[in-house]
TIFI-428903 format. One record per residue (C-alpha): chain; x, y, z. Coordinates in pm, whole numbers, plus 50000, padded with zeros to 5 digits. Example, Ala and Ser with C-alpha at 12.3 -4.5 7.8 and 13.67 -1.06 7.14 Angstrom:
A | 51230 | 49550 | 50780
A | 51367 | 49894 | 50714
END
This chain:
A | 53200 | 69213 | 79077
A | 53167 | 69487 | 79318
A | 53242 | 69258 | 79593
A | 53577 | 69182 | 79491
A | 53633 | 69560 | 79413
A | 53556 | 69638 | 79763
A | 53779 | 69362 | 79857
A | 54040 | 69472 | 79652
A | 54006 | 69834 | 79835
A | 54041 | 69649 | 80169
A | 54322 | 69459 | 80092
A | 54504 | 69753 | 79949
A | 54488 | 69944 | 80252
A | 54673 | 69681 | 80449
A | 55007 | 69807 | 80201
A | 54894 | 70182 | 80195
A | 54887 | 70210 | 80584
A | 55264 | 70151 | 80563
A | 55314 | 70428 | 80337
A | 55195 | 70714 | 80567
A | 55174 | 70868 | 80924
A | 55347 | 70729 | 81216
A | 55435 | 70371 | 81065
A | 55626 | 70584 | 80764
A | 55799 | 70799 | 80984
A | 55904 | 70500 | 81237
A | 56017 | 70329 | 80952
A | 56211 | 70630 | 80829
A | 56371 | 70672 | 81169
A | 56452 | 70293 | 81172
A | 56650 | 70363 | 80846
A | 56843 | 70657 | 80987
A | 56662 | 70961 | 80793
A | 56713 | 71299 | 80924
A | 56500 | 71579 | 80938
A | 56565 | 71666 | 80552
A | 56520 | 71344 | 80427
A | 56219 | 71276 | 80597
A | 56064 | 71584 | 80453
A | 56141 | 71526 | 80133
A | 56027 | 71140 | 80135
A | 55702 | 71229 | 80319
A | 55631 | 71443 | 80027
A | 55689 | 71165 | 79755
A | 55300 | 71108 | 79730
A | 55248 | 71449 | 79606
A | 55545 | 71490 | 79384
A | 55393 | 71158 | 79203
A | 55131 | 71329 | 79075
A | 55363 | 71468 | 78828
A | 55373 | 71140 | 78649
A | 55011 | 71143 | 78597
A | 55078 | 71309 | 78279
A | 55191 | 70984 | 78145
A | 54889 | 70788 | 78238
A | 54665 | 70892 | 77944
A | 54945 | 70776 | 77739
A | 55023 | 70465 | 77894
A | 54670 | 70367 | 77869
A | 54589 | 70470 | 77484
A | 54916 | 70224 | 77422
A | 54780 | 69924 | 77643
A | 54446 | 69952 | 77673
A | 54410 | 69651 | 77936
A | 54350 | 69856 | 78245
A | 54315 | 69579 | 78478
A | 54634 | 69435 | 78363
A | 54798 | 69768 | 78391
A | 54683 | 69833 | 78739
A | 54784 | 69484 | 78880
A | 55101 | 69539 | 78698
A | 55193 | 69889 | 78852
A | 55044 | 69780 | 79188
A | 55294 | 69479 | 79169
A | 55600 | 69715 | 79064
A | 55491 | 69984 | 79360
A | 55454 | 69727 | 79657
A | 55679 | 69448 | 79592
A | 56009 | 69637 | 79661
A | 55878 | 69669 | 79997
A | 56022 | 69313 | 80058
A | 56360 | 69467 | 80020
A | 56320 | 69666 | 80318
A | 56213 | 69376 | 80527
A | 56589 | 69213 | 80412
A | 56763 | 69536 | 80485
A | 56571 | 69562 | 80845
A | 56806 | 69259 | 80951
A | 57139 | 69448 | 80893
A | 57286 | 69622 | 81132
A | 57419 | 69910 | 80943
A | 57084 | 70057 | 80748
A | 57119 | 70281 | 80423
A | 56878 | 70588 | 80472
A | 56910 | 70578 | 80067
A | 56752 | 70228 | 80066
A | 56439 | 70348 | 80192
A | 56424 | 70670 | 79977
A | 56472 | 70487 | 79687
A | 56223 | 70237 | 79766
A | 55980 | 70468 | 79876
A | 55988 | 70696 | 79568
A | 55973 | 70402 | 79319
A | 55649 | 70291 | 79536
A | 55494 | 70639 | 79465
A | 55550 | 70681 | 79129
A | 55431 | 70349 | 79006
A | 55134 | 70381 | 79291
A | 55013 | 70694 | 79090
A | 55016 | 70529 | 78743
A | 54807 | 70240 | 78918
A | 54552 | 70463 | 79062
A | 54511 | 70626 | 78748
A | 54444 | 70327 | 78555
A | 54210 | 70190 | 78840
A | 54016 | 70462 | 78818
A | 53955 | 70460 | 78489
A | 53870 | 70108 | 78463
A | 53585 | 70155 | 78753
A | 53459 | 70446 | 78608
A | 53361 | 70225 | 78310
A | 53222 | 69943 | 78526
A | 53006 | 70131 | 78722
A | 52717 | 70331 | 78578
A | 52738 | 70702 | 78655
A | 52418 | 70707 | 78862
A | 52549 | 70440 | 79098
A | 52889 | 70558 | 79149
A | 52801 | 70782 | 79470
A | 52617 | 70485 | 79641
A | 52916 | 70235 | 79556
A | 53218 | 70478 | 79656
A | 53031 | 70579 | 79986
A | 53000 | 70222 | 80089
A | 53335 | 70130 | 79956
A | 53505 | 70413 | 80154
A | 53326 | 70302 | 80450
A | 53466 | 69931 | 80457
A | 53815 | 70102 | 80396
A | 53783 | 70340 | 80689
A | 53677 | 70055 | 80902
A | 53963 | 69865 | 80798
A | 54201 | 70151 | 80842
A | 54072 | 70220 | 81219
A | 54144 | 69824 | 81312
A | 54471 | 69749 | 81105
A | 54649 | 70119 | 81201
A | 54584 | 70006 | 81575
A | 54711 | 69671 | 81509
A | 55004 | 69794 | 81344
A | 55076 | 70016 | 81632
A | 55037 | 69754 | 81884
A | 55259 | 69521 | 81680
A | 55517 | 69765 | 81672
A | 55516 | 69859 | 82027
A | 55520 | 69542 | 82146
A | 55800 | 69340 | 81915
A | 55999 | 69683 | 81904
A | 56262 | 69715 | 81581
A | 56336 | 69495 | 81377
A | 56105 | 69250 | 81420
A | 55744 | 69509 | 81433
A | 55830 | 69650 | 81146
A | 55905 | 69313 | 80962
A | 55567 | 69185 | 81089
A | 55376 | 69492 | 80958
A | 55542 | 69493 | 80648
A | 55475 | 69114 | 80580
A | 55093 | 69187 | 80644
A | 55104 | 69468 | 80390
A | 55242 | 69227 | 80156
A | 54997 | 68983 | 80190
A | 54711 | 69241 | 80144
A | 54898 | 69330 | 79800
A | 54852 | 68947 | 79704
A | 54499 | 68949 | 79803
A | 54433 | 69286 | 79587
A | 54596 | 69131 | 79331
A | 54366 | 68833 | 79311
A | 54041 | 69022 | 79411
A | 54119 | 69250 | 79075
A | 54167 | 68954 | 78861
A | 53787 | 68860 | 78938
A | 53663 | 69200 | 78796
A | 53613 | 69177 | 78435
A | 53839 | 69343 | 78200
A | 53632 | 69614 | 77966
A | 53774 | 69790 | 77670
A | 53896 | 70134 | 77712
A | 53689 | 70416 | 77613
A | 53880 | 70666 | 77467
A | 53718 | 71029 | 77468
A | 53872 | 71124 | 77171
A | 54192 | 71382 | 77120
A | 54312 | 71536 | 77423
A | 54266 | 71900 | 77460
A | 54585 | 72079 | 77392
A | 54767 | 72209 | 77689
A | 54787 | 72559 | 77583
A | 54456 | 72529 | 77601
A | 54415 | 72467 | 77922
A | 54655 | 72727 | 78039
A | 54420 | 72963 | 77860
A | 54114 | 72864 | 78094
A | 54204 | 73152 | 78359
A | 54002 | 73021 | 78614
A | 54104 | 72670 | 78621
A | 54451 | 72799 | 78611
A | 54383 | 73024 | 78935
A | 54255 | 72674 | 79088
A | 54615 | 72540 | 78995
A | 54787 | 72814 | 79135
A | 54575 | 72755 | 79456
A | 54659 | 72393 | 79454
A | 55052 | 72508 | 79402
A | 55025 | 72679 | 79717
A | 54868 | 72501 | 79922
A | 55052 | 72152 | 79866
A | 55369 | 72372 | 79916
A | 55219 | 72456 | 80255
A | 55126 | 72166 | 80348
A | 55449 | 71938 | 80252
A | 55622 | 72207 | 80487
A | 55546 | 72066 | 80795
A | 55331 | 71774 | 80741
A | 55607 | 71512 | 80779
A | 55701 | 71640 | 81145
A | 55406 | 71600 | 81320
A | 55435 | 71227 | 81365
A | 55818 | 71309 | 81389
A | 55749 | 71539 | 81687
A | 55575 | 71277 | 81847
A | 55819 | 71000 | 81785
A | 56144 | 71113 | 81818
A | 56106 | 71447 | 82080
A | 55830 | 71309 | 82295
A | 55898 | 70943 | 82283
A | 55483 | 70906 | 82265
A | 55393 | 70546 | 82263
A | 55297 | 70401 | 81897
A | 54969 | 70241 | 82109
A | 54836 | 70567 | 82211
A | 54910 | 70697 | 81835
A | 54686 | 70441 | 81722
A | 54407 | 70522 | 81950
A | 54451 | 70884 | 81859
A | 54417 | 70768 | 81482
A | 54109 | 70608 | 81570
A | 53962 | 70896 | 81708
A | 54042 | 71104 | 81436
A | 53923 | 70855 | 81173
A | 53587 | 70807 | 81309
A | 53509 | 71214 | 81354
A | 53622 | 71224 | 80956
A | 53379 | 70941 | 80875
A | 53072 | 71122 | 81083
A | 53151 | 71487 | 80938
A | 53225 | 71334 | 80576
A | 52846 | 71275 | 80565
A | 52758 | 71629 | 80711
A | 52977 | 71833 | 80462
A | 52882 | 71658 | 80158
A | 52551 | 71773 | 80201
A | 52622 | 72130 | 80281
A | 52862 | 72135 | 79995
A | 52570 | 72015 | 79781
A | 52358 | 72286 | 79896
A | 52601 | 72570 | 79943
A | 52913 | 72473 | 79735
A | 53179 | 72304 | 79723
A | 53411 | 72622 | 79761
A | 53221 | 72731 | 80062
A | 53310 | 72408 | 80243
A | 53671 | 72446 | 80128
A | 53723 | 72770 | 80279
A | 53552 | 72686 | 80578
A | 53799 | 72384 | 80591
A | 54087 | 72563 | 80544
A | 54009 | 72819 | 80826
A | 53949 | 72556 | 81053
A | 54268 | 72420 | 80971
A | 54424 | 72732 | 81018
A | 54359 | 72708 | 81415
A | 54471 | 72330 | 81416
A | 54833 | 72377 | 81345
A | 54923 | 72633 | 81634
A | 54790 | 72367 | 81878
A | 55125 | 72221 | 81842
A | 55329 | 72505 | 82007
A | 55202 | 72329 | 82328
A | 55250 | 71988 | 82240
A | 55523 | 71864 | 82486
A | 55614 | 71585 | 82726
A | 55371 | 71707 | 82993
A | 55072 | 71792 | 82770
A | 55059 | 71537 | 82461
A | 54799 | 71316 | 82632
A | 54526 | 71582 | 82620
A | 54686 | 71797 | 82336
A | 54678 | 71479 | 82085
A | 54293 | 71427 | 82152
A | 54215 | 71794 | 82093
A | 54427 | 71804 | 81789
A | 54251 | 71460 | 81637
A | 53895 | 71590 | 81704
A | 53958 | 71937 | 81530
A | 54178 | 71777 | 81261
A | 53906 | 71514 | 81204
A | 53642 | 71814 | 81143
A | 53866 | 72037 | 80952
A | 54037 | 71800 | 80708
A | 53717 | 71572 | 80639
A | 53607 | 71911 | 80474
A | 53902 | 71972 | 80272
A | 53957 | 71613 | 80170
A | 53601 | 71608 | 80015
A | 53586 | 71923 | 79845
A | 53942 | 71917 | 79689
A | 53822 | 71633 | 79493
A | 53514 | 71787 | 79370
A | 53647 | 72133 | 79304
A | 53858 | 72052 | 78971
A | 53537 | 71863 | 78846
A | 53324 | 72158 | 78861
A | 53586 | 72429 | 78781
A | 53718 | 72228 | 78453
A | 53508 | 72282 | 78136
A | 53554 | 71957 | 78017
A | 53613 | 71596 | 78124
A | 53982 | 71600 | 77925
A | 54241 | 71439 | 78142
A | 54468 | 71733 | 78014
A | 54266 | 71929 | 78301
A | 54324 | 71694 | 78567
A | 54674 | 71612 | 78472
A | 54788 | 71968 | 78458
A | 54615 | 72014 | 78815
A | 54805 | 71720 | 78943
A | 55136 | 71860 | 78817
A | 55080 | 72207 | 78989
A | 55019 | 72025 | 79309
A | 55321 | 71800 | 79263
A | 55555 | 72056 | 79208
A | 55437 | 72253 | 79502
A | 55461 | 71985 | 79703
A | 55840 | 71919 | 79603
A | 55950 | 72271 | 79668
A | 55750 | 72271 | 80004
A | 55912 | 71948 | 80120
A | 56264 | 72087 | 80026
A | 56206 | 72376 | 80219
A | 56066 | 72217 | 80522
A | 56342 | 71961 | 80540
A | 56597 | 72234 | 80496
A | 56398 | 72421 | 80794
A | 56355 | 72118 | 81021
A | 56742 | 72050 | 80995
A | 56841 | 72407 | 81093
A | 56590 | 72425 | 81349
A | 56675 | 72044 | 81507
A | 56920 | 72175 | 81782
A | 56704 | 72468 | 81874
A | 56520 | 72463 | 82227
A | 56391 | 72693 | 82468
A | 56103 | 72789 | 82670
A | 55811 | 73056 | 82731
A | 55638 | 73116 | 83031
A | 55779 | 72793 | 83185
A | 55668 | 72609 | 82808
A | 55953 | 72387 | 82670
A | 55929 | 72447 | 82300
A | 56189 | 72274 | 82053
A | 56283 | 72449 | 81708
A | 56026 | 72231 | 81525
A | 55762 | 72343 | 81690
A | 55810 | 72709 | 81527
A | 55733 | 72522 | 81188
A | 55393 | 72440 | 81316
A | 55309 | 72785 | 81437
A | 55417 | 72924 | 81104
A | 55231 | 72700 | 80906
A | 54899 | 72838 | 81069
A | 54962 | 73169 | 80907
A | 55104 | 73026 | 80543
A | 54776 | 72813 | 80505
A | 54573 | 73138 | 80589
A | 54760 | 73289 | 80314
A | 54627 | 73031 | 80067
A | 54275 | 73169 | 80100
A | 54344 | 73472 | 79878
A | 54409 | 73229 | 79600
A | 54095 | 73001 | 79642
A | 53872 | 73299 | 79677
A | 53989 | 73409 | 79312
A | 53827 | 73072 | 79178
A | 53479 | 73140 | 79024
A | 53250 | 72835 | 79090
A | 52903 | 72776 | 78999
A | 52782 | 72753 | 79363
A | 52943 | 72955 | 79661
A | 52832 | 73147 | 79982
A | 53105 | 73329 | 80160
A | 53152 | 73188 | 80476
A | 53115 | 73525 | 80660
A | 52789 | 73626 | 80501
A | 52677 | 73271 | 80599
A | 52787 | 73307 | 80967
A | 52633 | 73670 | 80970
A | 52323 | 73563 | 80797
A | 52255 | 73258 | 81091
A | 52365 | 73513 | 81374
A | 52137 | 73782 | 81252
A | 51850 | 73554 | 81348
A | 51963 | 73404 | 81680
A | 51668 | 73510 | 81958
A | 51822 | 73725 | 82202
A | 51606 | 73709 | 82496
A | 51343 | 73422 | 82460
A | 51504 | 73103 | 82352
A | 51208 | 72953 | 82217
A | 51077 | 73231 | 82060
A | 51161 | 73561 | 81879
A | 50903 | 73840 | 81817
A | 50639 | 73571 | 81801
A | 50836 | 73341 | 81565
A | 50887 | 72987 | 81721
A | 51214 | 72769 | 81631
A | 51056 | 72599 | 81376
A | 51012 | 72945 | 81171
A | 51292 | 73060 | 81286
A | 51492 | 72783 | 81106
A | 51311 | 72830 | 80792
A | 51376 | 73197 | 80784
A | 51761 | 73103 | 80797
A | 51725 | 72845 | 80550
A | 51541 | 73085 | 80308
A | 51794 | 73358 | 80369
A | 52083 | 73153 | 80271
A | 51938 | 73009 | 79975
A | 51876 | 73365 | 79873
A | 52250 | 73425 | 79928
A | 52371 | 73114 | 79720
A | 52109 | 73232 | 79461
A | 52259 | 73555 | 79411
A | 52628 | 73438 | 79424
A | 52511 | 73172 | 79142
A | 52402 | 73420 | 78910
A | 52721 | 73657 | 78934
A | 52941 | 73358 | 78750
A | 52844 | 73051 | 78547
A | 53074 | 72835 | 78360
A | 53023 | 72598 | 78104
A | 53016 | 72222 | 78272
A | 53076 | 71891 | 78088
A | 52805 | 71688 | 78330
END
């Protein structure tokens, strides 16, 4: 069973890579999308989260989740074959790409919820960490190889043949994923009882603080996220193969830091690592003000390393924070959380698309550094990301060590004169002192606030 679940994830990755990053941006440009449409379309995965509110109702009506997962995946992925047809036409309509992509993301969201519900009942709770850890490693490795292969194919065969080939590979992945999931046993749907009323969730003020943060965070991210790859492909003409190499480096860095952040978040709190990840992300976006035709080879390497470190912390903790803050396992909590994120993504995408369109003709230089209008958005994103910190800091969690206190506590024990000894204390004792200091800080913070947990 687990073999087929892992195989399903690997096969699905071949399709999912079509919907993100440079492959998505390249396809969007091939269909003639402008800055506004690229911004809005790239936010569809966020916007589609709103449809998660329908998932519990659909699963209660049709409890065969394996069938629902395959059905929704088929509805989500098969329309991409239409793009293969339209790629052969001399006049390509941007609306075709937008409609297909929106359609795929909506049904993809429904498929993801049904799959998660099914696997939750198939894999015992005490074994899920090990299972998902191994599964994510397999998927990450396939992502490295497949994305680099896609970039080489697109660069070698150009438009439209390169895109035809990679979409075809994605469709083969879809068929393999459907076959793999059919090998997984169907289990009866275990309903958790009546859903918590929406008004009860809205009365949970601490959880609503988290939803408010997620709303603003998604709005900020959607404001600029589609335009990083756009800047590389449209303004700098960076080869797809180089983007593929940088993506491989980014994934390797992220894979290495996932385990580090996981251990630190378990010990010092998911909120602590989330705040640290956001702070680091604030310093990543301004690098793109220096990303020009003379520096991109070097700046891209710096960016992917810093992004891999920062975003591995963010992606990890954003999955666990709602589970920690929610007072029960009711789907109503997570549906509302996703809905807030989807609405924020929609607003950010529209504002980002409009802004990018207005700045598309702007270009100037500062101290000999060439700058185009869209890079102003990247610089602004740094301050917008920093503003979201005040929202997440208001959220109360069981474990939280303030980042400043954590750093100050560690620095206060750094030896000044002798690197091997400090006032007669060797390095092993120093490590123990820092560990005890941080642990005391964590315990003090935990006593200040406790909420009821459902696990």
